[in-house]
N, C-alpha and C positions, 0 to 999 in steps of 0.2 A: 239616821238615828234611828235610834232601834225603842220601839213601841211595842209591851209587850199589850194584849187587850182581854177582856174577860167581857162572857152579859150575866146578872146577877137573874137571878129569877124573878121578878116584876120586870124587868125589861130593860131597867139602869145599863147602861152600858160603860165600863171604867177600861180608858186605858191610862198609861204607868210608863215616864218614859225615863229613866235612870244617871243621872248622871256623876261620873263618879268624882267619889274628895268632898263630896257635898253633905255640910249636918243638915239644909234646912229643906222643907218642902218648900212649894205652893202646889194648891189644889183650887180646881176651878170646874164648878156646877156647872152646865148649860141646859136652860130649859126650854121646852116651847113655847117662852108664858113671851113671845115678845109684843111690841104692837101690831102682830099679823093675828095675831088671838086675840084679842081686844073686843069683848059686846058692840057691834056696833053703836052707832053716835054716843062711847061711854071712852072718850078717848081720857087718855090720865089714872085711870083703874090697875092699870099692869105693874104701873110705875110704885102707886098707891099700896096697889097689893105686896108686891118688893119691898118698900120702905119697914113695913108694917112687922113685916117678919123680923125682921131685930130688934126690934120691940115688946120684946114677952112671948113666951111660950106657956102652952097645959101645964110643962112643968118645971119652971123655971122664971119669974120676975124677969123683966130688960137689966136691971141692973144687980143681979147677979149672975144672968149671962154672961152681962158683960166682965162678973169680974173672974165669973171662969176662963173664956177668953183669956183676956188680960195675966192670969196667974200662968199662963203656956208660954206669955212672951208673942202674943200670935194678932196677928192683924186680917183685918174684911171687907167685904164693900158686897153689895150689892146695884147690878146696873141693868137696865131694861133698853137695850133694843129692837132694832127694828121686827126681827123671830126669835130672838132668844132672849131670856134673861138669864143674867152670870153672876152665879155667886164664888167669888174666888177669894180666896185664904192664904197665908205661909207663917209657915211654923216650923219647929226644931224635927226632925225627923224622926223622933223620939217621941213626940209626941203626936204625930198622926192620928194614930188611932182618938186622940181624944180630940182633937182637933175635928174629923169627919163626926165624930157622935154631936160635937154641940152643932153642926152644920147640920143636921136629919136635924137633931132639935130643933132647927130656926125655922126648916123649910118644909118640916110634916108635921109640927104642932105648932103651929102661931097662935096666936091667945086670941087677938084682935077687942082686947080691952076697952072699953068706950073711952078712958086717960086717952092708949097707945094714940087710938085711930085720931083724937080729936087733937092729941100735940100733933100727926100725920102731916094730917090738915093745914092746922095754920102754918106750919114751917113750907108747904107745898106752895100755899096759897101768899107768902113772904114771898118764898122763890120765883115765882108767876109774872107778883107785882116788881122787882125786884129787874124781871127779865126784859122788866119792858122800855127798859134806860138801859140797857148793854146790845150794842151794838150787832154785837155776838149772836146772839138769840135774837136779835132783830130779823139779821141776818139769813137768821137759817129760817124761819118764819116765812117770811117773805118766799126765799127757795122752794118750802116746801108748799107751798099758797100756788105758784108760779109750775111745779109743778104735776101739783096732784088735784086732784077734783073736792067737791063736798061730799065727804058721804064715806073716801079712799084713806084708811085703816095710816097712812105716814103719811096724812097732810098736815097733822095735828106732830106739833114737837111732844117725843115721850113723857115729860112732865105735864102734860094733858090740858084740860081746858077747866076754866077759871069757876066757873058753873058747874060741871060731875065734879069735880075736886068737894063742892061745897056743900056738894047734895047729896055724895055715895055712905053708902050705910057700911054699914060690919056686915047685916046681915048679907050685902052684894057679894064685897069682900070676900066671905066667907064662899058663898058662892063661884067665885069664880078662881079662890085656890081649888075648892072639888074640881074644878073645870080642867085647869089649866095646871098646875104643877102633881105633874103625875111624871111617873118615870119612864113609862116607854116615850120613845122619843128624846132621853135625859141624855145626854153625856157625864161622866165623869175625870176628868184630867188632871192626875198627880205627874212633877217632872224635882226631879232631885235625890236626895241620897239617901233613898229608903229601895228593897226589892220590891219588883214588882211580887211577889207571892204576898210580902205583906201586904204592901196593899189591896192587893183582893183579896183581903181575911180578913182587912180594921175596915172596909167598906160595906163589906155581907155581913157586920158584926154593925155597922152605921143605920145601910140603909132596908137592908132587908124586911121590915116588917111597911114600907114606903109601899101602902098603894095607891090609885086613884082611879078618877073616875073616864068616861071616857070621849076618846078624845076630843081635842078640841075643834071645831070646827073651821075648813080653813075656806078662804077668803080664793074666788075664781080669781088668776090672775092679769093682770094686768099690766098694757106695756102703754106707758109715758113718755112723754117731753114736756119739755119748758114752757113751750108755748102752745098746747094743746093739749087738748081733757085726755086723758084712757080713757083708751079702749080693750072693751076684753076677748080675749085669744080665741079666734072659736077651729075648729080643728075643721082641713080642710072637704069639702062633700063634695 
């Protein structure tokens, strides 16, 4: 597979995997903003921030942003994993510049308005309540509690803890966004029917103004098994 690479001045890495004969493209923006980078004792903040990114920006209300996405026949989603938050989307290759501009608007300039934050809060709490009777969710929760000790960022599921979700404020979300949603360490991957030079140009136009705070704190790496507590790795002396 041919993969072309480019790095923007702000540190965002861009990779392109052209596929001849296609008219569509898929884009994935991976940011170092997963559970590993959450504030200690605040499980669910990373996912809350990610969900709020799709609820309006400083330049577009949520409905306007969604309508703009619909106008190019695109679909988008945000997920939070152990280490990364990923924003994925698909569109026609001819609409890639518009798609990347919409992605950048959501990622770089989220609104975190009171109505939008409360909507995400209520939706998340409803999901947490439903998961109490969802066998797949319960078994994952049990596995995590066996595998990771209290305080480890991976002990909770990405959806987080209900008490944290109830208490989190818009100011806390903005602070985490400033700290964690940053171009350095992020990767934008585009695959499909687009030439690499066009992708690099579109990425520059959409994301060149993205800056970020200091690098998120990395926790000590830990080695865990299901039946014993995690132990921090130490270098041999």
